[in-house]
C-alpha atoms as an extended CHARMM CRD file, in Angstrom:
* protein
*
        80  EXT
         1         1  MET       CA              0.0000000000        0.0000000000        0.0000000000  PROA      1               0.0000000000
         2         2  ALA       CA              1.2990000000        3.4510000000       -0.8680000000  PROA      2               0.0000000000
         3         3  GLN       CA              2.2550000000        5.7640000000        1.9500000000  PROA      3               0.0000000000
         4         4  LYS       CA             -0.0670000000        8.7260000000        2.5420000000  PROA      4               0.0000000000
         5         5  MET       CA              1.2340000000       12.1970000000        1.6490000000  PROA      5               0.0000000000
         6         6  TYR       CA             -0.0780000000       13.5560000000        4.9260000000  PROA      6               0.0000000000
         7         7  VAL       CA              0.1160000000       12.4980000000        8.5720000000  PROA      7               0.0000000000
         8         8  ASP       CA             -2.7850000000       13.0560000000       10.8940000000  PROA      8               0.0000000000
         9         9  ALA       CA             -3.1760000000       13.3540000000       14.6520000000  PROA      9               0.0000000000
        10        10  ASN       CA             -3.2440000000        9.5620000000       15.1040000000  PROA      10              0.0000000000
        11        11  ASP       CA              0.1960000000        9.2110000000       13.4970000000  PROA      11              0.0000000000
        12        12  ILE       CA              1.6030000000       11.9450000000       15.7370000000  PROA      12              0.0000000000
        13        13  ILE       CA              0.0510000000       10.3760000000       18.8270000000  PROA      13              0.0000000000
        14        14  LYS       CA              1.6930000000        7.0780000000       17.8890000000  PROA      14              0.0000000000
        15        15  ASP       CA              5.1050000000        8.7230000000       17.3520000000  PROA      15              0.0000000000
        16        16  TRP       CA              5.1390000000       11.0370000000       20.3620000000  PROA      16              0.0000000000
        17        17  GLY       CA              2.8320000000        9.3880000000       22.8950000000  PROA      17              0.0000000000
        18        18  CYS       CA              0.9810000000       12.6640000000       23.4350000000  PROA      18              0.0000000000
        19        19  SER       CA             -2.6570000000       13.6680000000       23.7490000000  PROA      19              0.0000000000
        20        20  ARG       CA             -4.8840000000       14.3570000000       20.7480000000  PROA      20              0.0000000000
        21        21  ALA       CA             -5.0150000000       18.0700000000       21.5890000000  PROA      21              0.0000000000
        22        22  LYS       CA             -1.2110000000       18.2570000000       21.6530000000  PROA      22              0.0000000000
        23        23  ALA       CA             -1.0260000000       16.4120000000       18.3240000000  PROA      23              0.0000000000
        24        24  TYR       CA             -3.2660000000       19.0340000000       16.7150000000  PROA      24              0.0000000000
        25        25  GLN       CA             -1.1560000000       21.7470000000       18.3300000000  PROA      25              0.0000000000
        26        26  ILE       CA              1.9630000000       20.2320000000       16.7160000000  PROA      26              0.0000000000
        27        27  ILE       CA              0.1830000000       20.1900000000       13.3330000000  PROA      27              0.0000000000
        28        28  ALA       CA             -0.8410000000       23.8350000000       13.7470000000  PROA      28              0.0000000000
        29        29  ASP       CA              2.7160000000       24.8010000000       14.6970000000  PROA      29              0.0000000000
        30        30  LEU       CA              4.1900000000       23.0360000000       11.6680000000  PROA      30              0.0000000000
        31        31  TYR       CA              1.7060000000       24.7290000000        9.3430000000  PROA      31              0.0000000000
        32        32  ALA       CA              2.3400000000       28.1560000000       10.8700000000  PROA      32              0.0000000000
        33        33  LYS       CA              6.0430000000       27.7380000000       10.1130000000  PROA      33              0.0000000000
        34        34  LEU       CA              5.2990000000       26.4210000000        6.6240000000  PROA      34              0.0000000000
        35        35  LEU       CA              3.0150000000       29.3680000000        5.8200000000  PROA      35              0.0000000000
        36        36  LYS       CA              5.7040000000       31.7560000000        6.9940000000  PROA      36              0.0000000000
        37        37  MET       CA              8.1200000000       30.2240000000        4.4870000000  PROA      37              0.0000000000
        38        38  ASN       CA              5.5970000000       29.8480000000        1.6500000000  PROA      38              0.0000000000
        39        39  PRO       CA              2.3010000000       31.7540000000        2.0010000000  PROA      39              0.0000000000
        40        40  HSD       CA              0.7980000000       29.9000000000       -1.0000000000  PROA      40              0.0000000000
        41        41  SER       CA              1.0320000000       26.4330000000        0.5520000000  PROA      41              0.0000000000
        42        42  ILE       CA             -1.9890000000       24.1800000000        0.4100000000  PROA      42              0.0000000000
        43        43  ILE       CA             -3.2630000000       23.2770000000        3.8710000000  PROA      43              0.0000000000
        44        44  ILE       CA             -5.6190000000       20.4780000000        4.8280000000  PROA      44              0.0000000000
        45        45  GLN       CA             -6.9810000000       21.1100000000        8.2840000000  PROA      45              0.0000000000
        46        46  GLY       CA             -5.9390000000       18.4710000000       10.8250000000  PROA      46              0.0000000000
        47        47  LYS       CA             -3.2580000000       16.9650000000        8.5900000000  PROA      47              0.0000000000
        48        48  CYS       CA              0.4000000000       17.7240000000        8.0180000000  PROA      48              0.0000000000
        49        49  ASN       CA              2.6380000000       17.1730000000        5.0190000000  PROA      49              0.0000000000
        50        50  ARG       CA              4.5500000000       13.9070000000        5.6520000000  PROA      50              0.0000000000
        51        51  LYS       CA              7.8640000000       15.1600000000        4.2680000000  PROA      51              0.0000000000
        52        52  ARG       CA              7.7900000000       18.3150000000        6.4190000000  PROA      52              0.0000000000
        53        53  TYR       CA              6.7360000000       16.3080000000        9.4750000000  PROA      53              0.0000000000
        54        54  LEU       CA              9.5350000000       13.7640000000        9.0870000000  PROA      54              0.0000000000
        55        55  GLU       CA             12.1080000000       16.5350000000        8.6710000000  PROA      55              0.0000000000
        56        56  LYS       CA             10.9600000000       18.3030000000       11.8330000000  PROA      56              0.0000000000
        57        57  ARG       CA             10.4290000000       15.1370000000       13.8510000000  PROA      57              0.0000000000
        58        58  TYR       CA             14.1810000000       14.7370000000       14.3000000000  PROA      58              0.0000000000
        59        59  ASP       CA             14.8920000000       18.4350000000       14.7930000000  PROA      59              0.0000000000
        60        60  LYS       CA             16.4150000000       19.2320000000       18.2110000000  PROA      60              0.0000000000
        61        61  SER       CA             13.6310000000       21.6440000000       19.1580000000  PROA      61              0.0000000000
        62        62  TYR       CA             10.9940000000       18.9800000000       18.5000000000  PROA      62              0.0000000000
        63        63  LEU       CA             12.9820000000       16.4210000000       20.4880000000  PROA      63              0.0000000000
        64        64  LEU       CA             12.7880000000       18.8190000000       23.4360000000  PROA      64              0.0000000000
        65        65  LEU       CA              9.0620000000       19.1990000000       22.8310000000  PROA      65              0.0000000000
        66        66  ALA       CA              8.6690000000       15.4350000000       22.8620000000  PROA      66              0.0000000000
        67        67  SER       CA             10.4610000000       15.1150000000       26.1790000000  PROA      67              0.0000000000
        68        68  ASN       CA              8.0750000000       17.6730000000       27.6740000000  PROA      68              0.0000000000
        69        69  ILE       CA              4.8540000000       16.1300000000       26.3760000000  PROA      69              0.0000000000
        70        70  SER       CA              5.5730000000       12.4470000000       26.5600000000  PROA      70              0.0000000000
        71        71  LYS       CA              3.5040000000       10.5340000000       29.0830000000  PROA      71              0.0000000000
        72        72  LYS       CA              5.8180000000        7.5500000000       28.9670000000  PROA      72              0.0000000000
        73        73  VAL       CA              8.4750000000        7.1290000000       31.6250000000  PROA      73              0.0000000000
        74        74  VAL       CA             11.6510000000        5.5110000000       30.4290000000  PROA      74              0.0000000000
        75        75  LYS       CA             14.1560000000        4.1830000000       32.9470000000  PROA      75              0.0000000000
        76        76  PHE       CA             17.6330000000        3.1960000000       31.9530000000  PROA      76              0.0000000000
        77        77  GLU       CA             19.3500000000        0.6200000000       34.0950000000  PROA      77              0.0000000000
        78        78  ASN       CA             23.0860000000        0.2840000000       34.4050000000  PROA      78              0.0000000000
        79        79  THR       CA             24.0280000000       -3.3030000000       33.5390000000  PROA      79              0.0000000000
        80        80  ASP       CA             27.6610000000       -3.0030000000       34.6930000000  PROA      80              0.0000000000
């Protein structure tokens, strides 16, 4: 099956482990930045361009955002 051109809130929830409201906030933030760069961009409400999302997903600022919104607790154990 072909990959969708857009990600939606469910994809973001799966990636980040955040609430639905936060997922839509991330989409809105990405589109605000996209519109600043290119005011003629096509926007589908509640969805985000997959390429743009994947680029920003690994950006340092979004990694900090993920650490603040994640509900999962990860513990690292020293095996030495």
